[in-house]
C-alpha positions, 0 to 999 in steps of 0.5 A: 425740797424744802417741804418733807412727806415723811409721817410726823404723827405717831399715835402708837407710841402715845399710850406709853409717853402719856404712861410716863409723864403720869409716873412723872407727875405723881413724883412731882406732887402734881394732879395734871400738867398743860402742854400747849402747842408753844414755845417761849416766843409764843408763836404759831411755829415752832422748832423741832425741840419745843413739839411737845404737844406732837411729841406726847400726843401725836397731833401736829396742828398747828394751835392745840394744847393739851391736858393731862391729869389721872384719868383723862387727857384732853386734846384741844382743837379748833374746828380746822383740825376736828377731823385731823385731830381724829387721825392722828392721836390714840382716842383710847389714850387721848380725848379729842375736845373741840374749841370754843363748845369745849374750854380747859376752864370748864373742862377741868373741874368736871374731870379732876374734884380738887389737885394740883395742876402745873403748868411751866411758866415759860408757856404760859402768858399771864392773861391766860394762867390768871384767867384760867385760875379765877375759873377753877379755883379755889379746889383747883390751883395751877403751879409752875413746875419745870417740864415734866414733858422735857424730863421724859423726852430722852431723845429730845432735838437740841434748840436750833443755832442757825445764823441770824442774817441782816435784811436788806434796806431795799426790802425793809424800807426803814432803817431800824434805828429809824424804828427803834427811835419812833417807838422809844418815844412810845415808852418815853410817853408812857413813862417806861425805861424799858420794854420786853420783847418776846415775839422773834417776829417782832425782832427780826422787824425792829432790828431789820433782821431775819433768820432760819431758826424755824421752818417756813418762818424767816425769824430767830428765836430770840428776846430782846429789850427795847430801851427808852433811849432807843438801844436794844438788848438782844437775847440769844445765843452767841453763836447766831452772831457774826461779824456782817450782823454786828456790823448791821445791828451798830453799836446801840444793840449788844447781843446777851445769852442771860436772859434773866440777868438782862431782867434783873438788870433792869431799873425803873418800869419796864413795860410786859405785854401780857398777852403773848410774854411768858408769865415767869418774865413779869416775876423776874421784874421787880418794877413793871407795867403792862404795855402791849408789844409796840411792834404789831401795829407798825409792823402790820401797817406795810411801807411802800418799800414793803409793798413793791416787794409784796407786789413783786413776789405776788408776781412772780408767785403768780407765773410759778401757780400758773405754769402749776395750773396749766400743768395739772391740767394736761393730767394728773393719770396715776400722779399722787398728792406729794407728786403734786407739791413736788411738782409746784415747789419745782415751779416756785424754785425756778425763779431762782428767789425762793428762799423756803416755801412760807408753809407746808402746802396743802393738796387734798384731793377728793376726802382729803380736801375736806381737813382744812389744814391736810398736810399730807405724807407718806401715810396719807398720800392719795392717787388723785381721782377723776371727777373730783376736786383738787384743793391746792393752799401754799405759798413762798418766802422770797426776800421781798415777800411772802405769799398765800393762795388757794386753789381750788380745781377740778380733776375731770368732769365737776358735778351740780353740787361741786359747782353750786357750792363753789360759787358760793365761796367765791362770790363771799370771796367776791364780796370782801374784794369789791367792799368799800369801809370806812375808818374803825372797820374790824375784821369782825364787822365784815367776816360775816359778808363772806359767809352770807352766800353760804348762810342763804343755803344753810352751809358755813366753815369752821375757819377764819376768813382772813390772816395778817401776812408779814413782809418776808417773815410769818405768813399768819401775822396779827394783830388784824384779821377778817373772822368773827371775834378780831376787833383790831381796825383794819389799816392803810398797809395791812396785808390780809387774805380773803379765803372763805371755803366750804367742807363735805367731810369724807367728799371734797374741800373747797377754798378761794384764797387771794391776799389783797392790802388795805388801801385809801378806796377812790373818792367817790364824794361821799362824807367819810373817807373811805378803804378799800383792797387792793388785790396781790394775787394774779392767778384764775379761778377755776371757771369750770366750777361757776355758775354765771347764773349765780352771779349778779353783774357787779360780780361778773363783772369784777371776775371778768375785770380780775382775769383781764388783768391776770392775763395782762401782768402774768402772760409775758412771765410764762412759757408759751405752752402756759400762755396759751392756756392763761388766755383760755383759764381767763375769757369773760364768763 
């Protein structure tokens, strides 16, 4: 099993740890301290040694932060985690705060008249700190400090030292040398001698390497310096290297361990990404300019080898999902959410191609389905009940691609409200699937289309509609996404999720998710060249939860065409018993 069901949250330890932290702050002359859910690479996933927010507060979500003051400690989370945080923290010690309604910049002055708040300069970007400083000055001052949480975390795990692996060219589609030379040209055009890379997935993509330092995300934890002559200095623990890796990297990539020394040795103007790089980095450089990470956009725009790999990974994954859904339909009497997760992972593992799951499976039955990023553990585990909804959001990591799919199915018989809400969610998902759009359209322009059917009946959901997905990299990848706040234009080759939902607290949750890729649309003779989406996910959607009367004819046609294609693509890849189930599941409506 890749997934563990051990209860990770420990709210009962929060009060004592908070007391120790406040004592350490007083000794350091600080009135507060900022604890983000981040490491020095500022990625979404972190190693156990960097789970400071979870260790202190008990909150285990993938995004959030805590601000500790003498008399209050706020835990800030967005709409995905408003239910989860209440279950995971000691609310007598910590106070949940909802983003974006509650902002740290206004919360700090409200609860601290005057004082000094410390922060670890390796865990915050320049943009983050300068914006906060401007908002709280002059009464509150931010001060760089050694990490106070680390000072009191006596059994803190050691940093990971997993070996770095070459990533085969057949899956990467482009050599590292080609990528480095292309980006080096951009540095030369910007008048830079080098630029600093801090995001592990950027470095993994650039050097065609992968790692195992982070659960579910095949990246090594490292920094890198890309020079304008296409040389790279890779900063990581040398124990992660090997003769095979050195041969793969070649003579123009060197490995060193001392990051500060490597930065001090740089000459000329050096690029630093003000939005993602730790503020500490720019402070080590004598001459620098703000320069966005040059890997982010080309990494997001997958080449044909990466897209072909993703297509194959999704076909393989769809076969496992269909075997799983057919098994679910046989009945789950007496089984629990953990039983379901284990069974799904076993189906994925039967391909012998699964290297990891792409994230901890979200398997929520009944009221647990309303917790958007629910993770089942030994404490929360529910027995599956009849006549309720089961939401399963899961994915796999394969050498040729990363998958992410959500299906919500009925266990037993649905009621009319389940059918109504499921159909509204489906209509939003179909609206994006069928969309054509011109150049320059960003995620914020189309997010509304997925929500409109729900809005029309007074409903909504508190998460983005879609996120980028990597090529055997992070299941959550920038810079593009489908949300109200994304202004990044959607470009050919970008893989995104399409996952509207609806959640009724205390009862059930609904989400339907496919992945699709931005592609040129078929020329319809208009004035503008259009783009559209090519679907990558091929798994049936539960017809028992659909009200056909609520679908337009184009929506019915798309759904029936999709199910026909699911049967054509997957039918020969599953067992005879599942093939019979699939034929029924893909029947037209």
